[in-house]
N, C-alpha and C positions, 0 to 999 in steps of 0.2 A: 588581438586575441578573440577567439570565437568559442564560446562554451556551449556544449551540447550534451551535458550530463545532468540535466535538471531532475530527472527521475531519481537519481541518487541523492542529490541535495541541491536545492535552489538557494539563492541568497535570501536573507530575511527582508521582507518588505519594509521600507523605511517607516511607513505608518505604523506597522506592528512594533518595530524597534522603538519608536517614539512613545508608543503606548506602554511598552514594557518599562522603559526608563522612568517615565512619569509615575507609574504605579509603584515602582521600587522606592521612589523618593517620598511618596505621599502615604503609602499603605505598607509600611515596613513592619508593623507590629504583628505578632503571632495571632492568627485568627482564632486560636483556641484560648487566648487570654480573655479574662472577663472584665478588664478595665476598658475605659472609653476608646483608647486607640485600638485595642484588640477587637472590640465590637465593631469599630469602623472598618477594619480589615475584613471581618467576617461578613459584614453587609456588602462590601465590594465584591468579595468572593461569591456570595450568593447571587448577587445581581448578574455577574458574568455567567455563572452556571445556569441560571434561569434562562438567559438568552441563548446559550448553547443548546439547552434542552429544547427550546422553541424551534430553533433552526433545524435540529435533528429529529424533531417529532417524537420526543420522549419526555419522561418526567425528570425533573431535576435530580431526584433520588436515584435515578437509573445510572447516573454518570459516576464512574470510578476513575479518578485521575491516576495516571501511571507515569513512569519515566520515559515511555515511548511505546511504539507499536509492538516491539519484541516482548516487553513485559505484559502488555495487554493480551497478546496472543497466548502467552504462557498461562496467564491467569484464566483466560477463557477455556482453553483446552484442558489443562490439568485441574482447574477448579471445578468445572462441571463434571468431569469424569470421576474424580475422587468423591464428589458429593453424591453422585447417582450410580455408583458402581453396583449397588444392590439391584438395580433395574436391568443391568446388562453391561457388557464390556466390548461392544462392537462400535467402531468409529469409522466414518467415511470421510475422505478428503479428496480434493482434486489433485491432479499431477502438476498444477501450476502454483502450488502454495509456496509462501516464503519459508526460509529455513527455520524461522521461529515456530512455525506450525509443524513442519516435518520432524524437527528435533524434539518437540514436545510429545508428539505421538509416539516417536521412537522410544522415548523414556517410559511412556506408559505401557509399551509392549513388554517391558521388563517386569511390569506388575500384573501381567496376565491379560492385558487388553489386546484385542484383535483389530488391526487396522487394514482397511481395503481402500484402494485408489479407484475412483470413478474414471473410466476412460473418456477421452475427448472425441468429438466428432471431427470431421476433416477440416473444419474451419476453426478448431481450437476451443470450441465451447463444450462444457460438460454435457455429455450425452444423457438426456433425460430418461431415455428408455433404459440405459444402463443403471441409472440411479434407481429406477423402479425395481429392477432386478436385484440390486444389491441391498436395498433397504430391508431390514429384518426386524422382528419383534424385539430383539435385544439391542438394536441400534440406539445408542443414547446421544450421539452427537454427529452432526454433519457440518463440516467446515469447508466453505468454498470462497475463494478470493473473488472479490467483485471485479477488479481489474488487476491483472498481474503486472509485475514490474519489468518484464523483458519484452513481452509481445503486446502488452496493453489491450488484451482481448477482454471486451466487456461481456461478462457472463449474464445470462438471463436470470438474475437473482430473484426477481419477482415470481417467476414461474416455479423455480426450484424450491424457494422457501414455501410457497403455497402448497406444493405437493408434499413436502416433508411434514408440514403442519397438519395437512388433511389425512395423511396415511400412516403416520407413525407417532411414537412417543418421543422421538428424538428432538433435541434442541438444535436450532440452526444458527451457526456462527458465520459471520462474514467479515473478512479482512477488507475494509474499505479504504485502506491507507492511500492507494494510488487512484482512487475514484473521486474523492471529495474535491470539488471545484473543477472537475473535468467532464462529468456527465451526471445527469439526474438518475437516481435509482430510488425506488420506493422500498424502504427498509421496514415497513410496518409489520411484516410477518417474520422478521428476523428476531431471534431471541437475544443475540449478542452481536455487537458491532465494534470493530477495532478502527480507530483513526488516530492520526498524529499530525500536528500542525506543521512540522518541518517539511512535509511533502506539499504543503500549499503556502509556502513563503512565510512560515511561522518560526517559532523558536525551537531549536533542538533540545532534546532532553525532556520533552513533554509528550504525553499521549493520553488516550482515554479508552476505556472499555465501557460501552453502553450495555447494561444488563437489565433486561425487563424484570419487572417485579415478580413474575412467576418463576424465575430462575434462581436457584441457590448456588452458592460457590463455596469451596474450601479455600480460605485465604492462603496465599503463598508467601506473604511477608508478615511476620509477627512484630508487634511493637505497640506504640502509643496511639493516641487519639488522632483521627483524621476526619475526612468528610463522610466516610463510610466504614462499616465494620469489615469490609472485604479487602482493604488495603491500608496498612498503617503508614504513618509518616506525616509530618507537619505539612499542611497544604501550602503551596507556594502561590501566593495571591497574584503576583505579577505574571507568572507563567499562565495562569488560568485566564486572566484578563487579556493577555496577548493572544492566547488561544482563541478566545472569543473574537478578537479583532481580526485575526487571520481568517477565521472561518467566515465571518461576515463579509469580508472583502472577496474571498474566494467564491462565495455563492452569488453575491451581488454582481460581480464582474465576470462570471463564468461565460456568458454568451459572448461578450466582447473579447475576452481572452481566447476563447475557442475559435472565433472567426479568424483572428490573426494567425493562430497556430495552424489552422487548417490550410490557409493560403501558403504558408511556409512548407508545410508537410507535402502538399500536392506538388509544389515546385521541386522540392528535393527528391521526392519519390520518382517523378518523371525523369529527373536528371540521372539518378542512380540506375534506373531501369535501362538506360541507354548503354550500359557496359555489359559485355557478353558473359563475363565470368562471375556475374553477381546473381545471387538467388535471394529473392525477397521472402522473408519468413513471416512478417506480419500479415494478417488476413483481413478480410472484409469487415470483421467485427472488431478490429483493433482501433483504438482511439487515435486521433491524429497526433498526439504529443510524442509518440514513439514510432520510429522506423527501425526495424530490425532486419539486417541482411547478413548474408554470408558470402565470402569470396573464395572461390575454389583455389586450392593449392597454395594457400597462404594462411598462417595463423592469425587469429583476430588480434592478438597482442602485437604482432609485428605490424599489421596494418594500422592499428591505433597509434603505435609509436611513430609510424611514418606521418600520420596526420599531425601528431603533436609537434613534430619538427617544424611544422608550419603554423604552430600555435592554434591548432584546432583540436578541441578536447572532446572525445567521445568515450564510451565505455565498451570494453571487450566483453563484459557481461555485468550482472549486478554486482555492486560493491561488496556484498556479503558472501560471494562465492569464491572458493579457492582459485588461485591462478593455475593455468594449464589444465583445467578441468572442463569437460564439455558442459554446455548449458543444459541443465536438466529440463528446462522449460521448452527450449527449442527442440530437444530430442523427443520430448513427450508429444510434440506436435508433428514433427517431420519423420521421426523414427530413423534419422540419418545422423550417425555419429560425426561424420565429417562436417556437416552443416552446423551441428551443435558445437563442435570444437572451434569453428571459424566465425561464429556469429558476432556481429558488432551492433551495438545499440546506440542510436542517435536519438536523444530526447530533447524535444523542442519546447520553447517557452514563448509567451507573449513578450518577454524581455529581449528576445533576439531581435536583430535588425536586418535590413536588407543587406547591409555590409557583411554581417555574419554569414548569411546564406551564400553570398558571393565568395567569401573566404573559404567556406566549406567546399564549394564546387572546385575552386582552384586547387586546394590542398588534395582533394579526392583525386582529381585528374592527374596531378603530379605523382601521388603515391601509387596510383594504379599503373601508370606508365613505367614507373621505376620497377614495379613488381613484374610486369609482363613484357617489359622492353618494347612497348608499342609507341 
């Protein structure tokens, strides 16, 4: 079995799992309780939060824990726009955003907000000249994904955030879910940052929105006491401690992991390029953990199924997209519906082995020859 769908969900690192289990056994008391066990849990929670803040270059009070990136994105988009609607109702996003972003802004259009999409350049990066043209006095939010989930294009977040900060009143939100542990980005001029540990070998069902102190939000979940006024719910100590462990490992081991992934990426990319009916969709700005390609005259689902017969698992598109629908991200880059309908995503990990690469090549060759009778 060879797994190449790590961008959707990787396995939990055993060290993270061990940390999670140990914390659940030792710090099970509610951190909001005022007895000794509750205070011990609160101390453990604060200790982990302080370390996450240090790693992310923010204040501890900036961290809002959520159930995942989807909730964090909803809170960022809706929370900011509802809080600052008196300043304006204009929102800018890229065409590479996750569905949790596009669905959130769609909801806001029903409340009178105007949403515009910033075009991409030929390499899939947000066109900074277009951003300059679209930015208005009534723009209150710009949301740009750091690294998208299908093409892995690394946006120039530093330059984009700096321009937004210098030339507008708008807040800058960045969805960094696919970037953490895969590349360095300076988020110092970003006002809101989304991340989730399940994208870097952590526990599912946990996420965070980093919100700078200069930003206000309208809470989207009402209830009892938490670590912040912006999101109710009893803090899950073990989730936060495991979050810290996964983040620490991801950043400390980033170079080592990337070196291995890059070697596998280059090997597979050169192999795939050798087949004439293949079009490579990823660009020079794509990170090495994803190869996205389309095969002419065959649906991506059919080709993925052919690979699965040989126990090689890839993704026809992101797991949150409906079946039989073109990839909106590939279409945004290529403007070609056929390529968008037939795109296949191969996401690579440091956990892959040379045997996995060999299995992929063999399965790909067999599936290709079955399709084109070559």
